[in-house]
N, C-alpha and C positions, 0 to 999 in steps of 0.2 A: 836750344834753350826751351823750346816748346815741351820736350819730354820732361825737363826738370820741373816745369810748372805743373805738368800732369802728376808727377811724383808728389809735389807739394799738396795738390788737391787730394791725392790718395791718402796722405797723412791726415789731412783735415777730416776726411770721411771716417777713417779708422778711429780717430780721437773722439769725434762726435758720437759714433756708434758705441764706443766704450764708455761714454759719459752718462751719469744718471739723468733721467730716472729709468733708463732701459735696464731691466733686471739682469744680473749675472753676466753682463757684457764687459765688465771692467778689465778682464784679462787682455782684451784687445789693446789696452793702453801699453802693454808690454812690447808691442811692436809698432805702436802708432807713430813713433818718430823715425822709424827705420827708412821709409821712403824719402822723407825730407833729408835725412842724413846722407842718403845716396845722392840726392839732387845737389846738395852742397858740395859733396866730394867731387861730383862731376864738374862743377863750376871751378873748384880749386885746381883740378888737374888739367883743365882745358887751357892750353897755351895761347889760344887765339882770343880768349876773353880778355877784355880790358875792364877796369873798374870792378874787379871781382867782389870787393867788399859791398858795393852797392847792389850787385846781383844777388849776393847771399842774403842781404837784408830784405830785398823785395820778395825773394822766393820764400824765405821763412815767414815774412809778413803775410804772404798769401795764405799759407797754412793757418796762421794765427787768426787772421781776420775772419776767414770762413768758419773755422772751428768755433771761435768765440761767438760770432753772430748767430750761428746755427743753434748754439747751446743756450744763449741768453737773449734771444730776440725779444722775449717778453718784457725786458726792462723798459722798452719804449712804452708799453701799455701803462705801467705804473707812473711814468713821468708825464705822459700826455694826459693822464686823468686829472692832473692838478696844474698843468701849464699849457700855454698856447702851443700848437703843433710845431712851429718853427723853433721855439725855445726847447721843446722836448727833443727834437732831432739833435740840436746842438749838445744838450746834456747827455743824450744817449751815446754820443760818440766817445764819451769818457770810458764806459765799460766796453764798448764795441772795439774801439781802436787804440785807446791808450795802453791797455793791457797787451794788446797784440803788438804794439810798437815796442814795448819792453821785452816781450818774448823774442821779437825779431832782432833786437839789439843784442840779446844774449847770443844768438847765432852769429851775428856780425862780429862780435868779439871772438867767438870760437873760430870763425873763418880766418881771422887775423892770426890767432894763436896757432892754428893748424899749419899755417905757412912758415911758422917760426920754430916749431918744435915737433916732437914725434906725436903720432896720432893718439896714442893712449892717454898721454898727458893732456893733450888738447881736449879729448872727450871728457876727462874728469874736470877740466877747466870749464867746459860747457855746463856740466852739472852744477858746478859752483855758481856760474853766472845766472843760471836759471833759478836756483834757490834764492839768490840775492834779489832777483826780480820779484819773486813771490814775497820775500820778507819786506821789501820796499812797498809793495802793493797792498800790504796789510798795515803799514805803519804811517804813511804820510796822509796829507789831507784829502788826497784823491783815492783813498783806499777802497779796494773792491776785490777782496780775496776769494771771490766765488769760484774762480777757476784754478785755484791752487790744486796741483796735480793729485795730492793725497786725498782730496775730496772725492776723487773719481771712484774710490772703492766703497762709497756709501751704499751703492746698490748691491754690494756683495760683501757685507760686513763680517761674514763668517771667516774671511781670509785675513782680517786685519785686527784681530783681538789684541795684538801687541801694540796697538795705538795707545794703550794705557802705559806704555814705556816711552814711545817716541812721538806720539801725536801725528798729525797729518804730514809733517815734513819727513817722517820716516817713510810714508807712502811715496812721496816725491822721489826720495833717494832710491827706493826699491824699483820704481818704474824706470828711472834713468839707468840704473845698473843693468837691468835686463836689456833695455834697448841698446846700450853700449856693447854688451857682449854679443847680441844677435847681429849687430852691425859689423863688428870685427870679424865674426864668423863669415858673414857675407863677403867682406873684402878678401878674406883668406881664400874663399871658394873661387873668387875672380882673379886670384893671383896678385892682388894689389896690396896685400898686407901679409907677408909670409910669417907663419907661426911654426916654429920648429916642433913643438909638441902640442899638436892640435887638441889632445885630450884635456889640456889645462883649461882653455876657455870653455870647453864642453862641460867638464866637471864643475867649473865655477858657475856656469849658467844653471845647471841642474841643482846645485847647492843653493844658489840664491833664490831660485824659484820654489824649491821644495821645502827647505828648512823653515822659512817663515810661515808658509802655508800649513805645514804639518803641525808646527807649534800652535798656530792659531786655531786650527780645527780641534786639537786636543784640549786647548784652553776653553774653547767654546762649548764643547760637549761635556766638559767636566766642571764648568764654573757653577758654583752654588752661592746663592745669595744668603746672607745672614738674615734671620727672621727678626724684623723690627717693623711691624705693619703700621700703616696709616691709611685712612680712607680719604681719597681725593676725588673731587668732581671737576671735570673740565666742561666748559659751556661754549657752544658754537651758536650764537644768536642769529647769524646769517642776515645781518642788517646790511643792505646794499650800501657800500661806501659812498656812492654817488647821490644817495638821497638821505643819508644819515642825519644831516643837519636840518632836514625838513621835518624830522620826527621830534617830538617833545622828549625831554629826559624821562618823563613818566612812562611813556610808551616803551622806551628802550629798557627801562628798569623792569617793567612788568614782564617783558620777554625774558630777561635774565632770571628773574625770580621763578617764573613758571618752569623754565627748563631746568634750573637748579633743583627745584623741589621734586621734579619728575623722577630723579634718580638718586637723590640724597638719602642717606641713612642717618639715624639719630647721632651716630658717632662720627659723622663726616667732619674732618678737621680743616680741609681747605676747599674752597670754591674758587676755581681759576677762571677769570673772565678775560676776554681778549684785549688787545691793544686798543686804547681810546674808548673802551666800553663805557666809561663815565665821561660824558662830554656835555657841553651846553654852549650856547652862544656867549662868547666872552671868556670861556674857560673858567676853571675854579681857582679861587684864591686859596692857596694852601693854608695860610694863616687862619682863615675863617671857614675852612671846609666843614668843620663840625656843625656849623650853623645852617648848612644847606639842606634843602629838601632831600637830595639824593643820599646824603650821609644818614639822615634820620630814618629814611626808608630801609636802608641796609641794616641799621641796628635793629629795627623791628623784624626784619627777615631773620636775623640771627637769634631772635628769641627762641626759635625752635631748635637751634643747634648751639648749645652752650659752649662747646669746644670748638665751634666753627670760626673760620677766618675767611674773609673775602680778599683775595689777591686779584687786583683788577688794574687794567690800563686806565689812564686818566690824562686828560689834557688840563694842565695846571699852570699857574704862574706865581711868581713872588714879586713883591714890591720893595724897592730900596729908595733911600733918600739921596743916593749918589750912584754913579755908574760903577757898580760893584764888579761887574763882569764885562767882557768884551761884547757880549750879546745883549746886554741890557739896553733898552731903548727908552728915551725920555718921552713920556706920554703927557706930562704936565710939568710946570716949573718945579725942579728938584724932586720929581717923582719918576722913577725908572722901573720898567717892567721887564722881567725875564720870563719867557714862555718855555714850557717843557713838554716833551713827549715822555710821560712818566708812568710809574706804577705806584700803587698804594696798597697797604695792608690795613684792613679794618677788622677789628675784633670787638668783643662785647665789653671791652674795658675802655678807658679814656685814652689809651695809647693809640697814636696814629703815625704810621711810617710812610715815607716817600722815597722813591728812587728815581733819579733823572737819567734817562737814556744817555749813554756816553758815546757809543759808536753810531754817529749820525750819518745819514746817507748824503754823500757829497752832492751839492747843487740843489737838493730837495730840502734837506733839513739843516744844512750848514753851508756857508760860503767858503769854498776851499781857499786856503792861504789868506783869509781875512782881508786886511786892508790892501794887500797886493792885488786882489781881484775885485776891488771896490767898484771898478767901472762896470761890472756886470750886475750891480745891485738892482737895476730896473727889472731884470729877468726874475728876480726872487722876491719881488715886492709882497707876493702872497705869503711868503715865509718869513717876513719880518723886516725886510729892508736892510739897512745899514750893512754891517760886515758879517752878519750871520743869519740865523733863523731861530732855531731852538737853542736854549742854554743846555748845559750838560754838567755832569759831575766827573771828576778826574779818575775815579776808580770805582769798582763795583761795591755794593753794600748788600748785606744779607737781611732778609725779613725774618724776624723771630716771632713765633706764635707764643701765646701765654704758656703753652705746654713745653716750650723750649725747642720746638722743631724749627730748624733753619731752612728757609727756602731761598733759592737763587732767582730773583726776578729778572729774567732775560727778555729784552724787548726786541722782537723782530730780527732786524739786520745783525744784532749783536751775536746771534746764535752761530754765526759762521766764523767767529774768532775763538779758536780752541784755547789759546793761552789766556784770553780775557775771561772766558767762562770758568776756567780752572781757578782763577783768583777768588771767585765766589766760594768755591769748595774749600779752598785753603782758609777762608774766613769762617767756615762752619756750616755751609749749606749742605743739607742731607739729601735734598733732591733738587732738580732743576725745573723751574716753571717757565716755559717759553710762551709769551703772549705776543700775538701777531695779528696783522690784518692783511691777508694775501689777496683780498678781493680786487685790488687795483690791477693785478696782473691778468685777470680773467682765467678762463679754463685752459691754461698753458702749462708746459713743463715746469715753470718757475715754482709753483706751489708744491709740486712733487719733489723737486730738488731740495727745496727748503725743508720739507719734512725729513727727507733722507739724510740731510746733513746733520740733523739733530741726533741721529743714531751715533754719529762720531763722538759727540759730546758725552753721550751716555757711556760709551766704551772708554774714552780717555779718562774719565773721572770715576767710573763704576757707580753712577748715580742714575736713578730713574728719571725720566723726563716726562713731565705732564705738559702737554702742548694744547693751548687754547687758541684757535685761529677763527676769526670772526666768520669767514665764509668757508672755511676748511683749508687744509685738512687738520682736524684736531685728533688727539689720541694720546696713547701712553706707550713709552718705550722702556724696556727693562734694562738692567745693567749689562747685558750682553749685546744690546743694540737691536733686539727683536721688537718689532712693532706689535704690541700685545692687543691693542684695540685701536681702531681708527674710524672716523666718521666719513661720510660721503661728502663730495664737493657740493657747495651751494644748497645745503639743506640744514634747517635748524635742528640742533641735536645737543644732547648732553651725555656724557659717559661717566660712570663711576668705576673706580678701580682701587683695590687694596694694593698699595705699593710697599716695598721694603726700603726703609730709610737706611742710609749707610754713613758711617763716620770714618771709615778707613780712607787713607790718602794714598793714591797711586803714585808710582814713580813720576809719571808725566805731570800729575797735578803739582807735585813738589818741585820738580826740576824745570818744567816748562819746555819751551821749544829749543832744547840744546841741539837737536838734529839740524836746526836751521843754522846754528853757529858753525857746524861742520861745513856747510855749504859756503858760508861767508869766508871761512879760512881757505877753501879751495879757490874761490873767486879772487881773493887777495893774492894767492899764489900765482894764479893765471895772469893777473894784471902785472905782478912783479916780473914775470918772465917776459911779458910784452915790453915793459920798460927797459929791462936789461938788454934784450935783443935790439931794441931801437937804438940804444946808446952805442952798441957794438957796430 
């Protein structure tokens, strides 16, 4: 059993080494699961082992926990910044262990299926179980799709230009197909899985590896953007999130204005400011925001840029005379308040647009499963008490400038949902504006992974990404996924870039995550085979 655990650790090491932000290492993912598959096969074939299902779960769980924790250890930093250490440890277990448990469960089902049917069908069942885990982990209240396998190619985007057809689930399928073929060839070499015509899996492996890669490279080097220029500025004010609320709104605005003016041109159309760039004690009432000092200062700033728009993060609230939403809290008799991590678009007209972040961070920005988890509300008092924290809107909305340009206001965590971001584009967004505050994570791989994942959104939708991060890394990403400009970490900066707006809709934007449905079908087929065999 000791050797099996060593194989599991080898898989964890390969998967971690192949994961962003390490550049060009993602091909290691093609063999990352092979040692673990060998370990699971050893368990299944060993006649002396009892409770094999439990051993498979623990072995796969070892791989998953080590790989997950090594890749996203920085999550603790962001949670401990706003919660007591004990509570932060408890909440950190969600991304560290819950995802790992779901991964291990996929292997547990595979082990059971492996004993009931032939190995090839079992392996395709495993791929289906794995994709089902990924789909669940981006859909429920404990969603954290950071470790979706297809994200692993963010550091080698030249190989996945076909994500504009499949999205990241296509990458998950690609990784699993190669691992499955390499594993079957290993078994054949050991005499454990006789293959009459060995050329078939070898040819299949070469085809699956080379055809998508060749297509992608051809697409990458021949892709041309339609010329439809717009001048965009992204600002990185570098305001320490730990002292942000000790600074006056005037100080923060002066920093934003100075940096914006340092690179702006007379025809600049968008100034992108980061998440919660506009904030004050007590937040902003959206109904009365026009009357605030901050709004008036921004209008004065835009005097110089008649076509200019400020797209900024803002901490805001709305008031109701009844409990209009599950997150609304009664602050006075018949007065309810809903707080939002939001974005706003301010231009030189009387029009004012707001977007409320929809994909909220479990435990930090929203209470998972609402009333069912109400007993945990003391842990989240700082985020609103009751059954939630921030309010949200049910679907994305596009900000439109006076000139008609549509921008997708994507706030922080939302940028790792491919299908969600594509909904902005379907609604008319011509470029993607990601606003975030990655300072909570410190100088860790988290900020670099977050930047690289934005490249996937650019490819899937063939839209430029303008990214404003409070402490870094801010920058611009073109429609091929190239980072054209980027700032340094923890330095105040601003960048100006002429981007090309795009109105064409990719297949992925239109169709969404249909590759995930293929995985769900495979999983249902695997479960059906388990049920049928159990009845027999």
